[in-house]
C-alpha positions as CSV (number, residue, x, y, z in Angstrom):
1,M,89.2,-13.2,-112.5
2,N,86.4,-11.6,-110.5
3,E,84.1,-14.5,-111.2
4,K,86.7,-16.9,-109.7
5,K,86.8,-14.8,-106.5
6,N,83.1,-14.8,-106.2
7,K,82.9,-18.5,-106.8
8,K,85.5,-19.1,-104.0
9,K,83.6,-16.8,-101.6
10,Q,80.4,-18.6,-102.4
11,N,82.1,-22.0,-101.8
12,R,83.5,-20.8,-98.5
13,L,80.1,-19.4,-97.4
14,I,78.4,-22.8,-98.2
15,M,81.2,-24.7,-96.3
16,R,80.9,-22.4,-93.3
17,T,77.1,-22.7,-93.3
18,V,77.3,-26.5,-93.4
19,I,79.8,-26.6,-90.6
20,L,77.6,-24.2,-88.5
21,L,74.6,-26.4,-89.1
22,L,76.5,-29.5,-88.1
23,M,77.6,-27.8,-84.9
24,I,74.1,-26.6,-84.1
25,A,72.8,-30.2,-84.7
26,A,75.5,-31.7,-82.4
27,I,74.7,-29.2,-79.7
28,G,71.0,-29.9,-80.0
29,Y,71.5,-33.6,-79.9
30,T,73.7,-33.3,-76.8
31,L,71.1,-31.1,-75.0
32,Y,68.3,-33.5,-76.0
33,N,70.2,-36.5,-74.7
34,N,71.0,-34.9,-71.4
35,A,67.4,-33.8,-71.0
36,T,65.9,-37.2,-71.7
37,A,68.7,-39.4,-70.1
38,E,67.5,-41.9,-67.5
39,D,68.2,-40.6,-64.0
40,V,70.6,-43.3,-62.7
41,S,71.5,-42.4,-59.1
42,V,74.7,-43.4,-57.6
43,L,74.2,-45.9,-54.8
44,K,75.7,-45.2,-51.4
45,A,75.9,-46.7,-48.0
46,G,72.5,-47.0,-46.3
47,D,70.6,-47.4,-49.6
48,K,68.4,-50.5,-50.2
49,A,70.3,-52.8,-52.6
50,P,68.3,-53.1,-55.8
51,D,67.0,-56.7,-56.1
52,F,67.8,-58.8,-59.1
53,S,67.7,-62.3,-60.4
54,L,70.5,-63.9,-62.4
55,V,71.4,-67.5,-63.4
56,D,74.8,-69.0,-62.5
57,L,77.0,-71.3,-64.6
58,E,75.2,-74.4,-63.2
59,G,71.7,-73.1,-64.1
60,N,70.7,-72.1,-60.6
61,T,68.8,-68.8,-60.1
62,H,70.2,-66.3,-57.6
63,K,67.9,-63.6,-56.4
64,L,69.5,-61.0,-54.1
65,S,66.5,-60.9,-51.8
66,D,66.8,-64.6,-51.2
67,Y,70.0,-63.8,-49.2
68,E,68.3,-61.5,-46.8
69,G,69.7,-62.2,-43.3
70,Q,73.2,-62.9,-44.8
71,G,75.9,-60.6,-45.9
72,V,76.5,-60.5,-49.6
73,F,79.8,-59.7,-51.2
74,L,78.6,-58.6,-54.7
75,N,81.6,-58.5,-57.1
76,F,81.3,-57.0,-60.6
77,W,84.0,-58.2,-62.9
78,G,85.2,-59.2,-66.4
79,T,87.5,-62.0,-67.7
80,W,89.7,-59.4,-69.5
81,C,90.1,-57.4,-66.3
82,K,93.6,-58.0,-64.8
83,P,92.8,-56.7,-61.3
84,C,89.6,-58.9,-61.3
85,A,91.7,-62.0,-62.1
86,K,94.2,-61.1,-59.4
87,E,91.6,-60.8,-56.6
88,M,89.5,-63.8,-57.6
89,P,91.7,-66.5,-55.8
90,A,91.8,-64.4,-52.6
91,M,88.0,-63.9,-52.8
92,D,87.6,-67.7,-53.1
93,R,89.9,-68.4,-50.2
94,Q,88.0,-65.9,-48.0
95,Y,84.6,-67.2,-49.2
96,E,85.7,-70.7,-47.9
97,Q,86.4,-69.1,-44.5
98,F,83.2,-67.0,-44.3
99,K,80.4,-69.0,-46.1
100,D,79.5,-70.9,-42.9
101,Q,79.3,-67.6,-41.0
102,G,76.5,-66.2,-43.2
103,V,78.6,-64.4,-45.9
104,Q,77.8,-65.1,-49.5
105,V,79.8,-64.2,-52.6
106,L,78.1,-63.5,-55.9
107,A,80.5,-62.8,-58.8
108,V,78.6,-60.9,-61.5
109,N,80.2,-61.0,-64.9
110,I,79.3,-58.2,-67.2
111,A,77.8,-59.6,-70.5
112,Q,80.5,-62.0,-71.6
113,S,79.9,-65.4,-73.2
114,E,79.2,-68.4,-71.0
115,F,82.1,-70.1,-72.6
116,E,84.6,-67.3,-71.6
117,V,83.2,-67.1,-68.0
118,Q,83.2,-70.9,-67.5
119,N,86.8,-71.2,-68.7
120,F,87.8,-68.4,-66.3
121,A,85.9,-70.0,-63.4
122,D,87.5,-73.4,-64.1
123,Q,91.0,-71.9,-64.5
124,Y,90.7,-70.3,-61.0
125,K,88.7,-73.2,-59.5
126,L,86.1,-70.8,-58.1
127,S,83.7,-72.3,-55.5
128,F,81.3,-69.4,-55.2
129,P,78.4,-68.7,-57.5
130,V,79.3,-66.9,-60.8
131,V,76.4,-65.3,-62.6
132,I,76.4,-63.4,-66.0
133,D,74.6,-60.1,-66.3
134,K,73.8,-60.7,-70.1
135,T,71.7,-57.5,-70.5
136,K,73.8,-55.3,-68.2
137,S,70.6,-54.5,-66.3
138,V,72.2,-55.2,-62.9
139,M,75.3,-53.2,-63.8
140,T,73.0,-50.3,-64.7
141,A,70.9,-50.7,-61.6
142,Y,74.0,-50.5,-59.4
143,N,75.6,-47.8,-61.7
144,I,78.8,-49.8,-62.1
145,I,81.4,-48.1,-64.2
146,P,84.9,-49.3,-63.4
147,L,85.7,-53.0,-63.0
148,P,86.3,-54.5,-60.6
149,T,83.6,-53.0,-58.3
150,T,82.4,-54.7,-55.2
151,V,79.2,-53.8,-53.4
152,L,78.9,-54.9,-49.8
153,V,75.3,-55.7,-48.9
154,N,74.5,-56.2,-45.2
155,P,72.1,-58.8,-43.7
156,E,69.3,-56.2,-43.8
157,G,69.7,-55.8,-47.6
158,E,71.2,-52.4,-47.4
159,I,74.4,-51.3,-49.1
160,E,77.2,-51.1,-46.5
161,R,80.0,-49.9,-48.8
162,V,81.0,-49.7,-52.5
163,I,84.6,-50.5,-53.4
164,T,86.1,-49.7,-56.8
165,G,89.4,-51.2,-57.9
166,E,91.4,-54.2,-56.9
167,M,91.4,-55.5,-53.3
168,T,94.0,-57.3,-51.4
169,E,93.2,-60.5,-49.5
170,Q,93.4,-58.6,-46.3
171,D,90.9,-56.0,-47.7
172,I,88.5,-58.8,-48.7
173,K,88.8,-60.5,-45.3
174,G,88.0,-57.1,-43.6
175,F,85.0,-56.4,-45.8
176,M,83.6,-59.9,-45.2
177,E,83.9,-59.3,-41.5
178,E,82.0,-56.1,-42.0
179,I,79.0,-57.7,-43.5
180,K,79.0,-60.9,-41.4
181,P,75.7,-61.3,-39.5
182,E,75.9,-60.8,-35.7
């Protein structure tokens, strides 16, 4: 009888020790990750927009710095994102109004297949360049978390504003006005 009690106590002690060691390991891992994590700063109005180079669905390379002197409406999106799909036709209509006034649209898809993105672009008959951030490097550089997120880049190459969430057509028109060259 006493032997059974001792065996139970010993098993409980072993289990508690294992749990304690796992908790210590998890805390250590968390502290290590936080200490060694890359410092990704949140971009804000007035910051220089990080330059990048991505290829569109037609094989053309788009480098942000090539658009200096123009306003750039930089939209991060996904085909699965319902708000993204809702705002795309409005973005396209406003792009048609503003493209000859020095405002460019670059729609940056986040790491989806070319097939998915091409089908989406065809479905909505998009006329602006659609690029794919296959490695998520641009998404990381711009610290994009929710989709859709739009970054307004002024003609000087600085961030004018960061918009998260769905935009109405009126919003899009106002934002394009905001970054239109004088």
